[in-house]
C-alpha positions as CSV (number, residue, x, y, z in Angstrom):
1,M,0.0,0.0,0.0
2,P,1.4,3.5,-0.9
3,V,2.3,5.7,2.1
4,I,0.3,8.6,0.5
5,E,-2.6,8.2,-1.9
6,V,-4.3,11.2,-3.4
7,T,-7.3,10.6,-5.8
8,D,-9.2,13.2,-7.8
9,L,-8.4,15.9,-5.2
10,R,-10.4,19.2,-5.6
11,K,-10.3,22.4,-3.7
12,S,-11.7,25.8,-4.7
13,Y,-11.6,29.3,-3.1
14,G,-14.4,31.8,-3.9
15,G,-15.6,29.5,-6.7
16,R,-12.1,29.4,-8.3
17,P,-10.6,25.9,-8.5
18,V,-7.1,25.8,-7.1
19,V,-6.7,22.0,-7.1
20,D,-8.7,20.5,-9.9
21,G,-8.6,16.6,-10.0
22,V,-5.1,15.9,-8.7
23,S,-4.1,12.2,-8.3
24,F,-0.8,10.6,-7.3
25,A,0.6,8.0,-4.9
26,V,3.9,8.1,-2.9
27,E,5.6,4.8,-2.2
28,E,7.4,4.0,1.0
29,G,11.1,5.1,1.0
30,E,10.7,7.6,-1.8
31,I,11.6,11.3,-2.1
32,F,8.6,12.4,-4.1
33,G,8.7,15.9,-5.5
34,I,5.8,18.3,-6.3
35,L,6.8,21.1,-8.7
36,G,4.8,23.9,-10.3
37,P,4.7,27.6,-10.9
38,N,3.6,29.9,-8.2
39,G,-0.1,29.6,-7.6
40,A,-0.3,26.2,-9.3
41,G,-1.9,24.5,-6.2
42,K,1.2,22.8,-4.8
43,T,0.8,24.0,-1.2
44,T,-3.0,23.6,-1.1
45,T,-2.4,20.0,-2.2
46,V,0.0,19.1,0.6
47,E,-2.1,21.0,3.1
48,C,-4.9,18.6,2.3
49,V,-2.4,15.7,2.7
50,E,-1.5,17.1,6.1
51,G,-5.1,17.5,7.2
52,L,-4.7,21.3,7.4
53,R,-7.4,21.9,4.8
54,V,-10.6,20.0,4.0
55,P,-10.9,18.9,0.4
56,D,-14.1,19.9,-1.5
57,A,-14.0,16.5,-3.2
58,G,-11.7,13.5,-3.8
59,R,-9.9,11.1,-1.5
60,V,-6.7,11.5,0.5
61,R,-5.0,8.7,2.6
62,V,-1.8,8.7,4.6
63,T,-0.8,5.2,5.6
64,G,-4.4,4.3,5.0
65,L,-5.8,7.0,7.3
66,D,-8.0,10.0,6.4
67,P,-6.0,13.2,7.4
68,V,-9.2,15.0,8.4
69,A,-11.3,12.2,10.0
70,D,-8.2,10.5,11.6
71,H,-6.2,13.7,12.2
72,E,-4.8,12.6,15.5
73,E,-3.6,9.3,14.2
74,V,-2.1,10.9,11.1
75,A,-0.2,13.4,13.2
76,R,1.6,10.5,14.8
77,V,2.9,9.2,11.5
78,L,3.4,12.4,9.5
79,G,5.8,15.3,10.3
80,A,5.6,18.6,8.5
81,Q,7.7,21.6,7.8
82,L,5.3,24.3,6.5
83,Q,6.1,26.8,3.8
84,R,6.1,29.7,6.3
85,S,7.3,28.6,9.7
86,E,8.3,30.8,12.6
87,L,8.9,30.4,16.3
88,Q,8.9,32.9,19.2
89,P,12.1,34.9,18.8
90,G,13.1,34.3,22.4
91,L,12.7,30.6,22.4
92,T,15.9,28.6,22.5
93,V,16.7,25.6,20.3
94,R,16.6,23.4,23.4
95,E,13.2,24.8,24.5
96,A,11.7,24.3,21.0
97,L,12.9,20.7,20.9
98,E,11.6,19.9,24.4
99,L,8.3,21.7,23.7
100,Y,7.6,19.7,20.5
101,S,8.7,16.5,22.1
102,A,5.9,17.0,24.7
103,F,3.3,16.9,21.8
104,Y,3.9,13.2,21.1
105,P,3.3,10.1,23.2
106,R,6.5,8.4,21.9
107,P,8.7,11.1,20.5
108,A,12.2,10.5,19.1
109,D,15.1,11.4,21.4
110,W,15.8,15.0,20.4
111,R,19.4,14.9,21.5
112,P,20.8,12.5,18.8
113,L,18.5,14.3,16.4
114,A,20.0,17.6,17.3
115,E,23.5,16.1,16.9
116,R,22.6,14.6,13.5
117,L,21.3,18.0,12.3
118,G,24.3,20.0,13.6
119,L,22.3,21.8,16.3
120,T,24.0,20.6,19.5
121,A,26.2,23.7,19.7
122,K,23.2,26.0,19.2
123,L,20.9,24.5,21.9
124,G,21.2,27.6,24.1
125,T,20.7,30.0,21.1
126,R,17.5,31.9,20.7
127,F,15.5,31.4,17.5
128,A,16.0,35.1,16.4
129,K,19.7,34.7,16.5
130,L,19.9,31.6,14.2
131,S,21.0,31.9,10.6
132,G,18.6,30.9,7.8
133,G,20.3,27.5,7.4
134,Q,20.2,26.8,11.2
135,K,16.5,27.7,11.3
136,Q,15.8,25.3,8.5
137,R,17.7,22.5,10.3
138,L,15.7,23.2,13.4
139,F,12.4,23.0,11.4
140,I,13.5,19.6,10.0
141,A,14.3,18.5,13.6
142,L,10.8,19.6,14.7
143,A,9.2,17.8,11.8
144,L,11.1,14.6,12.7
145,I,10.7,14.7,16.5
146,G,7.5,12.7,16.4
147,D,9.4,9.8,14.7
148,P,7.2,9.9,11.6
149,R,7.0,7.4,8.7
150,V,6.6,10.3,6.3
151,V,7.6,14.0,6.4
152,V,6.3,16.9,4.2
153,L,8.9,19.6,3.4
154,D,7.4,22.7,1.7
155,E,9.8,25.1,0.0
156,L,12.5,24.1,2.5
157,T,15.4,25.8,0.9
158,T,13.8,29.1,-0.2
159,G,16.0,32.0,0.9
160,L,19.1,29.9,1.6
161,D,22.5,30.6,0.1
162,P,23.9,27.9,-2.2
163,R,26.1,26.3,0.4
164,A,23.3,26.1,3.0
165,R,20.9,24.8,0.3
166,R,23.3,21.9,-0.6
167,D,23.9,21.1,3.1
168,T,20.1,20.8,3.4
169,W,19.9,18.5,0.4
170,R,22.3,16.1,2.1
171,L,20.1,16.2,5.3
172,I,17.1,15.3,3.2
173,E,19.0,12.4,1.7
174,D,20.0,11.3,5.2
175,I,16.4,11.4,6.3
176,R,15.3,9.2,3.5
177,D,18.2,6.8,4.1
178,G,17.0,6.6,7.7
179,G,13.7,5.1,6.5
180,V,11.5,8.2,6.3
181,T,9.4,8.8,3.2
182,V,9.7,12.4,2.0
183,L,7.1,14.6,0.2
184,L,9.1,17.6,-1.1
185,V,7.5,20.7,-2.5
186,T,9.9,22.9,-4.3
187,H,10.3,25.3,-7.2
188,F,14.1,24.7,-7.5
189,M,14.5,22.4,-10.5
190,E,18.1,21.5,-9.5
191,E,16.8,20.5,-6.1
192,A,14.2,18.2,-7.6
193,Q,16.6,16.7,-10.1
194,R,19.2,16.0,-7.4
195,L,16.8,14.6,-4.7
196,C,13.6,13.2,-6.1
197,D,12.9,9.6,-7.2
198,R,9.7,10.8,-8.9
199,V,8.2,14.2,-9.6
200,A,4.6,15.4,-10.1
201,V,4.4,18.7,-12.1
202,I,1.3,20.6,-11.1
203,D,0.1,23.4,-13.4
204,R,-3.2,25.3,-13.0
205,G,-4.4,22.9,-10.4
206,R,-3.8,19.7,-12.4
207,I,-1.1,17.1,-12.9
208,A,0.8,18.1,-16.1
209,A,3.2,15.2,-15.8
210,L,4.4,12.5,-13.4
211,D,7.6,10.7,-13.9
212,T,11.2,10.4,-12.7
213,P,13.3,13.5,-13.3
214,T,15.2,11.7,-16.1
215,G,11.9,10.5,-17.6
216,L,10.5,14.1,-17.7
217,I,13.7,15.4,-19.4
218,R,13.5,12.6,-22.0
219,R,9.9,13.5,-22.7
220,S,10.8,17.1,-23.2
221,A,10.6,18.4,-26.7
222,G,14.1,19.9,-26.2
223,A,15.9,16.9,-24.6
224,T,19.3,17.9,-26.2
225,V,20.9,21.3,-26.2
226,I,23.5,22.4,-28.7
227,S,25.2,25.8,-28.5
228,F,28.0,27.3,-30.6
229,T,29.3,30.6,-32.0
230,P,29.3,30.4,-35.9
231,S,32.3,31.7,-37.8
232,A,29.8,33.3,-40.2
233,P,26.1,34.3,-40.0
234,L,23.6,31.5,-40.3
235,D,20.2,32.0,-42.1
236,A,17.4,32.1,-39.5
237,D,15.1,30.2,-42.0
238,D,17.7,27.4,-42.2
239,L,17.7,27.1,-38.4
240,D,13.9,27.2,-38.1
241,A,13.7,24.3,-40.6
242,L,15.8,22.0,-38.5
243,P,14.0,18.8,-37.6
244,Q,12.7,18.3,-34.1
245,L,13.7,21.9,-33.1
246,A,12.0,22.9,-29.9
247,H,13.6,26.3,-29.2
248,A,16.2,28.6,-30.8
249,E,18.0,31.5,-29.1
250,H,20.5,34.0,-30.6
251,K,22.4,36.1,-28.1
252,D,25.7,38.0,-28.5
253,G,26.6,36.1,-31.6
254,R,26.0,32.7,-29.9
255,I,23.3,30.3,-31.0
256,T,21.6,27.8,-28.6
257,L,19.2,25.2,-30.0
258,S,17.0,22.7,-28.1
259,G,15.8,19.6,-29.8
260,T,16.8,16.0,-30.2
261,D,19.8,14.0,-31.5
262,E,18.3,14.4,-35.0
263,T,18.5,18.2,-34.5
264,V,22.2,17.9,-33.6
265,N,23.0,15.8,-36.7
266,A,21.1,18.3,-38.9
267,V,23.0,21.3,-37.4
268,I,26.3,19.6,-38.1
269,T,25.3,18.8,-41.7
270,L,24.1,22.4,-42.2
271,L,27.4,23.8,-40.9
272,A,29.4,21.5,-43.1
273,R,27.3,22.5,-46.2
274,R,27.7,26.2,-45.5
275,R,31.4,25.8,-44.7
276,I,30.9,27.4,-41.3
277,T,33.0,26.5,-38.3
278,A,31.2,26.1,-34.9
279,H,33.4,27.7,-32.3
280,Q,33.1,26.6,-28.6
281,L,30.6,23.9,-29.6
282,R,28.8,22.3,-26.7
283,V,26.2,19.5,-26.8
284,T,24.5,18.8,-23.5
285,D,21.4,17.0,-22.1
286,A,18.5,19.2,-21.2
287,T,17.8,19.8,-17.5
288,L,14.6,19.6,-15.5
289,D,14.4,23.4,-16.0
290,D,14.0,22.8,-19.7
291,A,11.4,20.0,-19.2
292,F,9.5,22.2,-16.7
293,L,9.3,25.1,-19.2
294,D,8.2,22.7,-21.9
295,L,5.5,21.3,-19.7
296,T,4.1,24.5,-18.2
297,G,5.3,27.3,-20.4
298,A,6.2,29.2,-17.3
299,P,9.3,29.7,-15.1
300,A,9.4,27.9,-11.7
């Protein structure tokens, strides 16, 4: 049985559908990502999973339990870090961990948890004095303190610098390796590509695609990217006529084309026929960013 099952989930505000028939299942031990543009319905979807919002229609189950009807039981198996989380500025790390431990009948021992998350040296530090990365580690600890089977992390690394973001990614991998299933909401494509076993792309309240990150990239119209600086101008009509071309960009004399292997072969043939040299030629696989734009037509 999947750890999380969402079937035909619907939620509207003021008559406007925000989540419009979303369905997916999360298997035990996965890091399952939910991606989508701002306002796509990502957070509303996970809030229904957490039991924080009541769906208008559809079915949600967490380890077989209804997050609304069985909210107390679900709270024992599901930990959550919300998109916007704050604590009292004067609360110390130790006080926060002890307070949250008191919410559960059988909490995890917060001391090794604090050690694992690099918080031991900050136990006496007040929340207001923590850095952004330290606050995020504390929120992860609070989400795990109930010893859950599944944890929801919503926009966990927003506002973090690149080093703190990568440190947090390693923590998420450690959480999964420790046997906890992770539902990760993010708008960072690199984050999803690095961490997630599977990804659901939500756009305008519906699932636009559900696959592994690699699968989404392969399904993208521009799965291969070729870029070069031509030794002489190339006719725009010749480029537009290339087979399987998904996107073409001309910037500062450099040409970047997205397509398939067939597109790459056709470019090489075109350059040879025109006796044009391709300087600084690069051929790379597309990224999840490219696939996301292809699926939604919008930046993350």
